[in-house]
DRENPA-3360 file (N, C-alpha, C; in nm, 2 decimals, always signed):
BEGIN
1 = MDEHLMVI = +0.76/-0.01/+3.00/+0.75/-0.09/+2.88/+0.78/-0.17/+2.91 ~ +0.68/-0.29/+2.86/+0.67/-0.44/+2.81/+0.80/-0.49/+2.68 ~ +0.90/-0.56/+2.74/+0.99/-0.57/+2.72/+0.95/-0.67/+2.55 ~ +0.89/-0.72/+2.56/+0.81/-0.78/+2.46/+0.73/-0.75/+2.34 ~ +0.68/-0.57/+2.37/+0.64/-0.54/+2.28/+0.72/-0.50/+2.16 ~ +0.70/-0.54/+2.03/+0.71/-0.46/+1.91/+0.76/-0.29/+1.92 ~ +0.88/-0.25/+1.91/+0.92/-0.14/+1.88/+0.88/-0.05/+1.77 ~ +0.81/+0.05/+1.76/+0.82/+0.10/+1.62/+0.84/+0.26/+1.67;
9 = EDQYTGSV = +0.92/+0.33/+1.58/+0.97/+0.44/+1.53/+0.87/+0.53/+1.51 ~ +0.85/+0.65/+1.66/+0.72/+0.75/+1.56/+0.84/+0.88/+1.53 ~ +0.91/+0.84/+1.39/+0.99/+0.95/+1.39/+1.04/+0.87/+1.27 ~ +0.90/+0.93/+1.15/+0.86/+0.93/+1.02/+0.92/+0.93/+1.00 ~ +1.06/+0.83/+0.88/+1.17/+0.89/+0.80/+1.11/+0.84/+0.61 ~ +1.03/+0.71/+0.65/+0.96/+0.59/+0.48/+1.10/+0.52/+0.44 ~ +1.17/+0.53/+0.51/+1.31/+0.46/+0.47/+1.33/+0.29/+0.59 ~ +1.28/+0.20/+0.54/+1.30/+0.07/+0.60/+1.38/+0.00/+0.61;
17 = SQGSAPQR = +1.42/-0.12/+0.61/+1.49/-0.24/+0.58/+1.42/-0.35/+0.64 ~ +1.50/-0.49/+0.57/+1.39/-0.63/+0.67/+1.49/-0.58/+0.81 ~ +1.49/-0.68/+0.86/+1.48/-0.68/+1.01/+1.48/-0.52/+1.12 ~ +1.45/-0.38/+1.03/+1.43/-0.25/+1.10/+1.31/-0.29/+1.18 ~ +1.30/-0.19/+1.27/+1.18/-0.19/+1.32/+1.10/-0.03/+1.25 ~ +0.94/-0.10/+1.27/+0.84/-0.02/+1.22/+0.85/+0.12/+1.21 ~ +0.80/+0.22/+1.12/+0.79/+0.32/+1.15/+0.63/+0.37/+1.07 ~ +0.61/+0.50/+1.22/+0.44/+0.53/+1.27/+0.44/+0.69/+1.20;
25 = RAIAGGTI = +0.35/+0.76/+1.20/+0.30/+0.88/+1.09/+0.18/+0.92/+1.12 ~ +0.15/+1.02/+1.19/+0.01/+1.00/+1.29/-0.04/+1.09/+1.17 ~ -0.16/+1.11/+1.11/-0.25/+1.17/+1.04/-0.36/+1.20/+1.09 ~ -0.47/+1.28/+1.09/-0.58/+1.38/+1.12/-0.65/+1.24/+1.12 ~ -0.76/+1.19/+1.27/-0.74/+1.10/+1.32/-0.76/+0.91/+1.30 ~ -0.59/+0.92/+1.28/-0.51/+0.72/+1.27/-0.32/+0.79/+1.26 ~ -0.34/+0.66/+1.22/-0.22/+0.66/+1.17/-0.16/+0.53/+1.09 ~ -0.04/+0.61/+1.03/+0.04/+0.48/+0.93/+0.14/+0.44/+0.95;
33 = TKMSVGPM = +0.16/+0.32/+1.01/+0.30/+0.18/+1.01/+0.32/+0.17/+0.88 ~ +0.47/+0.16/+0.85/+0.48/+0.12/+0.76/+0.64/+0.01/+0.82 ~ +0.60/-0.11/+0.74/+0.66/-0.24/+0.81/+0.77/-0.29/+0.67 ~ +0.92/-0.36/+0.64/+0.98/-0.38/+0.53/+0.98/-0.54/+0.63 ~ +0.95/-0.68/+0.53/+0.95/-0.78/+0.54/+0.95/-0.84/+0.42 ~ +1.06/-0.97/+0.47/+1.07/-1.09/+0.39/+1.21/-1.05/+0.25 ~ +1.26/-1.11/+0.18/+1.40/-1.11/+0.14/+1.36/-1.02/+0.00 ~ +1.27/-0.96/+0.00/+1.26/-0.87/-0.10/+1.20/-0.73/-0.07;
41 = DNNSYLIV = +1.25/-0.72/+0.05/+1.23/-0.57/+0.14/+1.07/-0.48/+0.08 ~ +1.05/-0.63/+0.10/+0.87/-0.57/+0.05/+0.78/-0.49/+0.19 ~ +0.67/-0.35/+0.11/+0.67/-0.28/+0.28/+0.49/-0.38/+0.29 ~ +0.45/-0.33/+0.42/+0.29/-0.33/+0.41/+0.26/-0.24/+0.57 ~ +0.16/-0.22/+0.55/+0.11/-0.08/+0.58/-0.02/-0.15/+0.65 ~ +0.00/-0.05/+0.77/-0.11/-0.09/+0.85/-0.13/+0.08/+0.94 ~ -0.28/+0.10/+0.92/-0.34/+0.25/+0.85/-0.46/+0.13/+0.97 ~ -0.45/+0.30/+1.04/-0.57/+0.28/+1.26/-0.66/+0.41/+1.24;
49 = CSTTGQSL = -0.78/+0.43/+1.23/-0.83/+0.49/+1.27/-0.87/+0.53/+1.43 ~ -0.80/+0.60/+1.48/-0.78/+0.67/+1.62/-0.87/+0.67/+1.68 ~ -1.05/+0.71/+1.62/-1.17/+0.72/+1.70/-1.19/+0.57/+1.73 ~ -1.21/+0.47/+1.58/-1.29/+0.35/+1.59/-1.20/+0.24/+1.66 ~ -1.08/+0.23/+1.64/-0.96/+0.12/+1.65/-0.98/+0.03/+1.50 ~ -1.07/+0.06/+1.38/-1.07/+0.04/+1.31/-0.98/-0.02/+1.25 ~ -0.93/-0.10/+1.17/-0.73/-0.15/+1.07/-0.76/-0.20/+0.95 ~ -0.66/-0.13/+0.92/-0.67/-0.17/+0.77/-0.49/-0.19/+0.68;
57 = LVDAANEA = -0.51/-0.37/+0.67/-0.39/-0.46/+0.62/-0.36/-0.40/+0.46 ~ -0.20/-0.37/+0.44/-0.22/-0.36/+0.27/-0.10/-0.40/+0.29 ~ -0.13/-0.55/+0.17/-0.02/-0.59/+0.16/+0.01/-0.68/+0.26 ~ -0.04/-0.80/+0.33/+0.02/-0.91/+0.40/+0.11/-1.01/+0.30 ~ +0.27/-0.92/+0.32/+0.36/-1.00/+0.21/+0.39/-1.08/+0.28 ~ +0.46/-1.08/+0.41/+0.59/-1.19/+0.40/+0.59/-1.16/+0.59 ~ +0.68/-1.25/+0.63/+0.66/-1.25/+0.77/+0.59/-1.24/+0.86 ~ +0.53/-1.32/+0.84/+0.38/-1.35/+0.92/+0.39/-1.35/+1.08;
65 = ERLSQLID = +0.47/-1.39/+1.13/+0.50/-1.37/+1.31/+0.52/-1.24/+1.33 ~ +0.59/-1.17/+1.23/+0.61/-1.00/+1.27/+0.44/-0.94/+1.26 ~ +0.40/-0.96/+1.15/+0.31/-0.90/+1.07/+0.22/-0.86/+1.18 ~ +0.16/-1.05/+1.22/+0.09/-1.04/+1.34/+0.08/-1.03/+1.48 ~ +0.26/-0.95/+1.54/+0.24/-0.93/+1.65/+0.22/-0.75/+1.63 ~ +0.28/-0.70/+1.53/+0.23/-0.55/+1.51/+0.06/-0.51/+1.50 ~ +0.00/-0.60/+1.38/-0.19/-0.60/+1.45/-0.22/-0.61/+1.56 ~ -0.17/-0.68/+1.62/-0.24/-0.75/+1.80/-0.17/-0.63/+1.87;
73 = ENAPVLTL = -0.10/-0.57/+1.82/-0.04/-0.47/+1.94/-0.03/-0.35/+1.87 ~ -0.15/-0.33/+1.80/-0.12/-0.24/+1.75/-0.32/-0.18/+1.63 ~ -0.37/-0.28/+1.66/-0.44/-0.28/+1.54/-0.60/-0.29/+1.60 ~ -0.66/-0.26/+1.68/-0.77/-0.32/+1.83/-0.87/-0.38/+1.75 ~ -0.92/-0.35/+1.56/-1.01/-0.44/+1.49/-0.92/-0.45/+1.36 ~ -0.90/-0.52/+1.30/-0.89/-0.53/+1.17/-0.95/-0.56/+1.09 ~ -1.00/-0.47/+1.00/-1.17/-0.51/+0.95/-1.13/-0.54/+0.81 ~ -0.99/-0.52/+0.73/-0.94/-0.56/+0.60/-0.81/-0.56/+0.58;
81 = IVTTHQHA = -0.80/-0.68/+0.46/-0.66/-0.66/+0.46/-0.69/-0.64/+0.26 ~ -0.61/-0.57/+0.23/-0.63/-0.53/+0.08/-0.49/-0.58/+0.01 ~ -0.48/-0.68/-0.08/-0.42/-0.70/-0.11/-0.35/-0.63/-0.33 ~ -0.23/-0.49/-0.34/-0.23/-0.44/-0.42/-0.25/-0.51/-0.55 ~ -0.26/-0.62/-0.56/-0.15/-0.68/-0.65/-0.15/-0.89/-0.67 ~ -0.11/-0.94/-0.85/-0.13/-1.08/-0.75/-0.02/-1.15/-0.72 ~ +0.11/-1.07/-0.72/+0.23/-1.12/-0.80/+0.25/-1.18/-0.59 ~ +0.27/-1.29/-0.64/+0.36/-1.40/-0.48/+0.41/-1.31/-0.38;
89 = DHWQALED = +0.57/-1.23/-0.42/+0.61/-1.13/-0.31/+0.50/-1.05/-0.18 ~ +0.38/-1.03/-0.25/+0.30/-0.95/-0.13/+0.20/-0.98/-0.10 ~ +0.15/-1.12/-0.13/+0.07/-1.24/-0.01/+0.12/-1.34/+0.05 ~ +0.24/-1.37/+0.11/+0.27/-1.47/+0.10/+0.25/-1.48/+0.31 ~ +0.24/-1.32/+0.36/+0.17/-1.40/+0.49/+0.01/-1.43/+0.50 ~ -0.03/-1.39/+0.40/-0.17/-1.36/+0.36/-0.23/-1.47/+0.41 ~ -0.21/-1.58/+0.39/-0.31/-1.74/+0.41/-0.29/-1.67/+0.60 ~ -0.16/-1.69/+0.64/-0.11/-1.70/+0.80/-0.26/-1.55/+0.84;
97 = IVGGTASP = -0.27/-1.42/+0.80/-0.31/-1.38/+0.86/-0.46/-1.37/+0.88 ~ -0.50/-1.40/+0.79/-0.65/-1.41/+0.79/-0.72/-1.57/+0.86 ~ -0.58/-1.62/+0.88/-0.60/-1.73/+0.95/-0.67/-1.75/+1.11 ~ -0.57/-1.61/+1.12/-0.53/-1.56/+1.33/-0.63/-1.44/+1.28 ~ -0.67/-1.38/+1.21/-0.75/-1.26/+1.25/-0.91/-1.27/+1.18 ~ -0.90/-1.36/+1.13/-1.07/-1.39/+1.08/-1.10/-1.24/+0.97 ~ -1.01/-1.17/+0.89/-0.99/-1.10/+0.87/-1.06/-1.05/+0.70 ~ -1.16/-1.01/+0.70/-1.20/-1.03/+0.54/-1.10/-0.97/+0.48;
105 = TAAHSLDA = -1.08/-0.97/+0.27/-0.99/-0.97/+0.20/-1.03/-0.88/+0.13 ~ -0.91/-0.80/+0.02/-0.98/-0.75/-0.11/-0.88/-0.72/-0.17 ~ -0.91/-0.77/-0.29/-0.83/-0.71/-0.38/-0.91/-0.66/-0.57 ~ -0.85/-0.59/-0.68/-0.90/-0.63/-0.77/-0.96/-0.76/-0.84 ~ -1.06/-0.76/-0.91/-1.12/-0.89/-0.94/-0.99/-0.93/-1.05 ~ -0.97/-0.90/-1.15/-0.84/-0.89/-1.27/-0.73/-0.98/-1.18 ~ -0.68/-0.92/-1.05/-0.57/-0.96/-0.99/-0.63/-1.10/-0.85 ~ -0.74/-1.10/-0.90/-0.85/-1.22/-0.76/-0.74/-1.38/-0.80;
113 = EPLPVAPD = -0.77/-1.44/-0.92/-0.76/-1.58/-0.92/-0.63/-1.64/-0.83 ~ -0.54/-1.62/-0.84/-0.44/-1.67/-0.78/-0.35/-1.63/-0.64 ~ -0.48/-1.50/-0.61/-0.42/-1.51/-0.47/-0.48/-1.68/-0.38 ~ -0.36/-1.68/-0.28/-0.42/-1.82/-0.20/-0.53/-1.83/-0.09 ~ -0.59/-1.70/-0.06/-0.71/-1.68/-0.02/-0.84/-1.58/-0.13 ~ -0.98/-1.64/-0.18/-1.05/-1.56/-0.23/-1.09/-1.45/-0.15 ~ -1.11/-1.34/-0.19/-1.10/-1.23/-0.21/-1.25/-1.19/-0.10 ~ -1.28/-1.13/-0.03/-1.45/-1.18/+0.01/-1.48/-1.02/-0.05;
121 = RLLDDGES = -1.40/-0.92/-0.11/-1.48/-0.83/-0.19/-1.41/-0.82/-0.28 ~ -1.41/-0.73/-0.43/-1.38/-0.76/-0.56/-1.43/-0.64/-0.57 ~ -1.25/-0.51/-0.58/-1.31/-0.39/-0.54/-1.22/-0.32/-0.73 ~ -1.30/-0.17/-0.77/-1.31/-0.19/-0.85/-1.26/+0.00/-0.88 ~ -1.27/+0.09/-0.97/-1.14/+0.18/-0.98/-1.26/+0.31/-0.93 ~ -1.27/+0.39/-0.83/-1.34/+0.49/-0.84/-1.39/+0.48/-0.75 ~ -1.41/+0.29/-0.63/-1.51/+0.29/-0.54/-1.46/+0.34/-0.39 ~ -1.51/+0.30/-0.29/-1.40/+0.33/-0.15/-1.36/+0.24/-0.03;
129 = VDVGELTL = -1.30/+0.26/+0.06/-1.29/+0.16/+0.13/-1.29/+0.28/+0.25 ~ -1.38/+0.22/+0.32/-1.36/+0.28/+0.49/-1.36/+0.22/+0.53 ~ -1.23/+0.27/+0.70/-1.19/+0.23/+0.79/-1.22/+0.34/+0.93 ~ -1.31/+0.28/+0.98/-1.36/+0.36/+1.09/-1.39/+0.43/+0.99 ~ -1.35/+0.60/+1.09/-1.34/+0.67/+1.00/-1.23/+0.81/+0.86 ~ -1.20/+0.68/+0.81/-1.11/+0.71/+0.74/-1.12/+0.59/+0.60 ~ -1.09/+0.73/+0.56/-1.16/+0.70/+0.33/-1.07/+0.68/+0.30 ~ -1.04/+0.56/+0.20/-0.94/+0.54/+0.07/-1.02/+0.52/-0.09;
137 = KVIHLRGH = -1.05/+0.62/-0.11/-0.97/+0.59/-0.27/-0.98/+0.48/-0.31 ~ -1.02/+0.38/-0.43/-0.93/+0.30/-0.51/-0.90/+0.35/-0.67 ~ -0.77/+0.33/-0.70/-0.71/+0.37/-0.86/-0.65/+0.24/-0.90 ~ -0.71/+0.21/-1.04/-0.73/+0.04/-1.04/-0.61/+0.13/-1.15 ~ -0.46/+0.12/-1.23/-0.36/+0.12/-1.32/-0.29/-0.04/-1.35 ~ -0.34/-0.03/-1.47/-0.31/-0.19/-1.55/-0.16/-0.11/-1.65 ~ -0.13/-0.25/-1.64/+0.03/-0.27/-1.65/+0.12/-0.36/-1.59 ~ +0.16/-0.29/-1.44/+0.27/-0.39/-1.38/+0.15/-0.51/-1.38;
145 = TPGSIALA = +0.04/-0.57/-1.34/-0.01/-0.67/-1.38/-0.14/-0.60/-1.42 ~ -0.27/-0.70/-1.44/-0.40/-0.60/-1.50/-0.47/-0.57/-1.43 ~ -0.44/-0.63/-1.22/-0.53/-0.57/-1.17/-0.48/-0.53/-1.12 ~ -0.40/-0.41/-1.09/-0.33/-0.35/-0.96/-0.42/-0.26/-0.99 ~ -0.38/-0.24/-0.79/-0.46/-0.09/-0.78/-0.36/-0.02/-0.62 ~ -0.40/+0.11/-0.63/-0.38/+0.17/-0.54/-0.47/+0.24/-0.47 ~ -0.40/+0.29/-0.36/-0.50/+0.31/-0.27/-0.48/+0.48/-0.20 ~ -0.56/+0.55/-0.21/-0.52/+0.76/-0.17/-0.63/+0.80/-0.05;
153 = LTDSESGI = -0.57/+0.76/+0.02/-0.61/+0.83/+0.17/-0.56/+1.04/+0.20 ~ -0.68/+1.07/+0.19/-0.64/+1.22/+0.20/-0.66/+1.29/+0.39 ~ -0.56/+1.34/+0.38/-0.58/+1.34/+0.53/-0.66/+1.46/+0.58 ~ -0.78/+1.48/+0.60/-0.86/+1.60/+0.63/-0.81/+1.69/+0.69 ~ -0.75/+1.73/+0.76/-0.65/+1.81/+0.82/-0.60/+1.91/+0.73 ~ -0.48/+1.87/+0.70/-0.40/+1.92/+0.60/-0.44/+1.88/+0.43 ~ -0.47/+1.78/+0.36/-0.56/+1.77/+0.30/-0.44/+1.73/+0.24 ~ -0.32/+1.69/+0.24/-0.19/+1.64/+0.18/-0.31/+1.44/+0.17;
161 = THLFTGDS = -0.26/+1.37/+0.08/-0.28/+1.25/+0.02/-0.15/+1.16/+0.03 ~ -0.19/+1.08/+0.05/-0.11/+0.93/+0.11/-0.12/+0.84/+0.03 ~ -0.04/+0.80/-0.09/-0.09/+0.71/-0.23/-0.04/+0.56/-0.18 ~ -0.10/+0.48/-0.15/+0.00/+0.33/-0.09/-0.05/+0.26/-0.28 ~ +0.11/+0.28/-0.34/+0.09/+0.25/-0.51/+0.08/+0.13/-0.49 ~ +0.14/+0.00/-0.43/+0.21/-0.10/-0.45/+0.33/-0.10/-0.55 ~ +0.33/-0.24/-0.67/+0.42/-0.21/-0.75/+0.41/-0.10/-0.91 ~ +0.31/-0.01/-0.88/+0.29/+0.08/-0.96/+0.35/+0.19/-0.95;
169 = LFPGGVGK = +0.40/+0.25/-0.90/+0.48/+0.39/-0.91/+0.57/+0.38/-0.76 ~ +0.70/+0.38/-0.83/+0.87/+0.41/-0.77/+0.92/+0.56/-0.73 ~ +0.97/+0.56/-0.64/+1.08/+0.69/-0.67/+1.18/+0.64/-0.80 ~ +1.18/+0.70/-0.90/+1.26/+0.75/-1.01/+1.16/+0.67/-1.12 ~ +1.07/+0.59/-1.11/+0.96/+0.54/-1.21/+0.82/+0.48/-1.24 ~ +0.75/+0.41/-1.32/+0.67/+0.31/-1.28/+0.71/+0.16/-1.25 ~ +0.66/+0.09/-1.20/+0.67/-0.05/-1.19/+0.68/-0.11/-1.30 ~ +0.76/-0.27/-1.30/+0.83/-0.33/-1.37/+0.72/-0.37/-1.52;
177 = TSSPEEFT = +0.75/-0.39/-1.63/+0.64/-0.41/-1.70/+0.63/-0.52/-1.76 ~ +0.60/-0.62/-1.89/+0.63/-0.72/-1.97/+0.64/-0.69/-2.12 ~ +0.55/-0.57/-2.17/+0.59/-0.53/-2.31/+0.55/-0.37/-2.31 ~ +0.59/-0.34/-2.45/+0.56/-0.18/-2.44/+0.46/-0.13/-2.45 ~ +0.33/-0.24/-2.50/+0.17/-0.19/-2.43/+0.18/-0.15/-2.29 ~ +0.24/-0.25/-2.21/+0.21/-0.24/-2.13/+0.29/-0.17/-2.01 ~ +0.37/-0.07/-2.06/+0.45/+0.00/-2.02/+0.37/+0.15/-2.03 ~ +0.29/+0.20/-2.17/+0.26/+0.24/-2.18/+0.06/+0.25/-2.13;
185 = SLLDDVSA = +0.05/+0.13/-2.12/-0.09/+0.13/-2.05/-0.06/+0.19/-1.88 ~ +0.06/+0.11/-1.79/+0.10/+0.16/-1.63/+0.11/+0.31/-1.67 ~ +0.18/+0.35/-1.76/+0.23/+0.51/-1.75/+0.10/+0.61/-1.75 ~ +0.07/+0.57/-1.85/-0.09/+0.65/-1.94/-0.15/+0.64/-1.79 ~ -0.18/+0.53/-1.74/-0.29/+0.54/-1.59/-0.19/+0.59/-1.51 ~ -0.11/+0.63/-1.48/-0.04/+0.66/-1.38/-0.03/+0.83/-1.44 ~ -0.02/+0.86/-1.52/-0.02/+1.00/-1.55/-0.16/+1.08/-1.52 ~ -0.29/+1.00/-1.54/-0.39/+1.03/-1.59/-0.50/+1.02/-1.41;
193 = KIFDVYGD = -0.46/+0.95/-1.41/-0.52/+0.90/-1.25/-0.45/+0.90/-1.12 ~ -0.33/+0.96/-1.15/-0.28/+0.98/-1.04/-0.20/+1.14/-1.07 ~ -0.12/+1.15/-1.15/-0.01/+1.29/-1.16/-0.15/+1.41/-1.21 ~ -0.21/+1.40/-1.30/-0.35/+1.45/-1.35/-0.47/+1.49/-1.23 ~ -0.44/+1.44/-1.12/-0.57/+1.44/-1.01/-0.50/+1.50/-0.85 ~ -0.39/+1.48/-0.81/-0.28/+1.51/-0.69/-0.19/+1.55/-0.72 ~ -0.21/+1.66/-0.60/-0.08/+1.81/-0.57/+0.05/+1.71/-0.57 ~ +0.14/+1.78/-0.56/+0.28/+1.78/-0.58/+0.29/+1.75/-0.40;
201 = ETIVYPGH = +0.25/+1.78/-0.31/+0.32/+1.76/-0.19/+0.17/+1.59/-0.16 ~ +0.17/+1.56/-0.23/+0.07/+1.41/-0.22/+0.30/+1.30/-0.17 ~ +0.16/+1.24/-0.07/+0.35/+1.12/-0.05/+0.28/+1.01/-0.08 ~ +0.42/+0.93/-0.15/+0.34/+0.84/-0.28/+0.44/+0.69/-0.17 ~ +0.36/+0.60/-0.07/+0.42/+0.50/-0.01/+0.40/+0.32/-0.17 ~ +0.53/+0.31/-0.21/+0.54/+0.22/-0.27/+0.56/+0.03/-0.20 ~ +0.51/-0.05/-0.28/+0.53/-0.18/-0.22/+0.67/-0.20/-0.12 ~ +0.78/-0.18/-0.20/+0.95/-0.18/-0.15/+0.98/-0.04/-0.18;
209 = GKDTTLGD = +1.13/-0.02/-0.10/+1.21/+0.09/-0.08/+1.13/+0.19/-0.02 ~ +1.23/+0.26/-0.07/+1.16/+0.42/+0.04/+1.06/+0.55/-0.08 ~ +0.96/+0.60/+0.07/+0.89/+0.70/-0.03/+0.95/+0.78/-0.11 ~ +0.82/+0.83/-0.15/+0.88/+0.98/-0.25/+0.72/+1.06/-0.26 ~ +0.71/+1.16/-0.29/+0.65/+1.24/-0.34/+0.56/+1.28/-0.48 ~ +0.44/+1.33/-0.55/+0.47/+1.38/-0.65/+0.51/+1.42/-0.72 ~ +0.58/+1.52/-0.66/+0.68/+1.65/-0.68/+0.77/+1.61/-0.69 ~ +0.80/+1.54/-0.61/+0.96/+1.47/-0.69/+0.99/+1.44/-0.76;
217 = ERPHLAKW = +0.88/+1.35/-0.91/+0.84/+1.23/-0.94/+0.80/+1.32/-1.08 ~ +0.71/+1.44/-1.04/+0.62/+1.49/-1.16/+0.75/+1.50/-1.33 ~ +0.84/+1.58/-1.28/+0.95/+1.67/-1.37/+1.00/+1.57/-1.46 ~ +0.99/+1.38/-1.44/+1.03/+1.35/-1.45/+0.96/+1.26/-1.55 ~ +0.82/+1.31/-1.59/+0.76/+1.16/-1.60/+0.78/+1.16/-1.82 ~ +0.81/+1.29/-1.87/+0.82/+1.26/-1.96/+0.97/+1.20/-2.05 ~ +1.08/+1.21/-1.96/+1.14/+1.14/-1.96/+1.17/+0.96/-1.99 ~ +1.03/+0.92/-1.80/+1.02/+0.76/-1.79/+1.00/+0.72/-1.96;
225 = RERGW = +0.85/+0.79/-1.98/+0.79/+0.79/-2.18/+0.90/+0.74/-2.28 ~ +0.98/+0.87/-2.22/+1.11/+0.88/-2.38/+1.24/+0.75/-2.33 ~ +1.19/+0.72/-2.21/+1.29/+0.67/-2.24/+1.27/+0.48/-2.23 ~ +1.10/+0.46/-2.18/+1.02/+0.29/-2.21/+1.04/+0.22/-2.09 ~ +1.10/+0.29/-1.97/+1.08/+0.19/-1.89/+1.06/+0.28/-1.70;
% end
């Protein structure tokens, strides 16, 4: 093996940290690679279709050099970069990655204006993003920001959904909000569009920190609403 190639761990646990090796999970027809970047432990996710080599990057958050190496060595064709929401810690590397790959970008219209690169595609609730033979559903979740989105990728063989939630859903609760109204909006959307739609085996890939499942979080929904955060 070339000693200069990036080391990727194929025993996926969902627990990565700044400077640690990325982790890769195999799914039917593709792979998901999770990397922690930057001082805020942001997660960036690279989704690759095994059949076509087409790839999607979720949140070019930071450390453009490391992300570029991950893409160069593992993404034969980067077809899209999706930014989950407008907060700056999720797009620090976006301009550099776009400059190096010429990849188009996408985000929800309500969060597009602050981004350093104007999105080539504006994503709406319920539409789909195709990455080769893989399809991800766009879920608009209002509250953390006006235009936050999640992406749902359902494994065609196991039926398990892989849900990339940005900062809208974490282990232990929904994302940070600035008012009771925003909290209610976010929890209502997460409840109706995620917990009411997807099963307990659904894996949640958040914008920071460890993964979780809907089954682990579902029993706590009422507690979250009662505590107000």
